[in-house]
N, C-alpha and C positions, 0 to 999 in steps of 0.2 A: 502494501500498499503506498502509495507516493505520499508526501507531507500535503500537497494540495486535496488531496481525497480524504485524509482526516478532517482537515479544516473546514470541508466541504464547500471549497470551490477552487478558482484560481489566485495566484499571488497577482497585486499590482503588479504592474511592468516595474521595471529596476529593481524591484525590493527581493532583498537577499537573502535568506535564512544563514544567522552566523556559521561559522565550522566549529566543528568540535576537534576539541583536543583531544589529541591520543596520551593516554596516561597511561596506558599498560605497561610502559617499561620503568613507571617511576615509582619506585618506594616511599612511602612517608618522611622517613628521614630525610629523601633526597629534595623535598619539595623546601621552598624558603617560605610557603604559605601557612604550613602546617605551626600552630602555635604549639612550643615547647612547654613543656610541663613546668612549673614555679617549683623552684624548693622552698618546701611549706615551711613557714616560721614558726618554731615552737614556743610559744611565752610561759614564764613560769608562773603563771594563774593557771593552768590547764587543771582540769580535773575531771578524770573519766566518766562518761556518762553509763553509770552502769546499767541502764537498760540495754546495751550493746554486747555484744559477746567480747570474752577476754581477748581475742587475740587481736580485737582492733584498739586496745590501750597502749599506742605508741604513739602518744603526746601531742599526734595534731588536732588541731585547734576544730576541725571538724567532728571529732569524737570526744570534745568536752561538752560537759552536760551545762557550760554555759553557753557554747556556742547558736548566736544570732536570740541570744534572748537580753532584757534588759540588763542582767547580771555580768555582761562579758564587757571588759573594759576597753577592748577594742571592737566593738560592733561600728562604728562608722568607718572604719578602714576596711569591714567585710562588706557594708553595704556598699560603699564606694566599688569595691570587687567587681559585686553582683551587680552595677549600674542599677540599684534603685533609688529612686529620688525622694 
C-alpha cells in the first residue's frame, strides 16, 4: 500500500514525504541524542522507604521515604528535574 492509498488520496504537487533515517547499524551508545544516565546524588538525609523490597536500600533518593514529599529537604531540586511548575 502506498502512502497515498493510506491517506485516501494523492499528495499535492511538490509535497515530499520526509526520508526515514536508517538506524539499523547504530547502537544507543553510538547516538549523541541518547541521554546518558546521570550519576545519582546520595544525600545524608536519606531514610529508606520500608514499603520497598530490602534490595532497593541503595541510598538513592528515589528509594527514600521522604522522596517527593513535603518532608524532603531537596524537593525543589527534584521538581526542577521533573519539569513540574
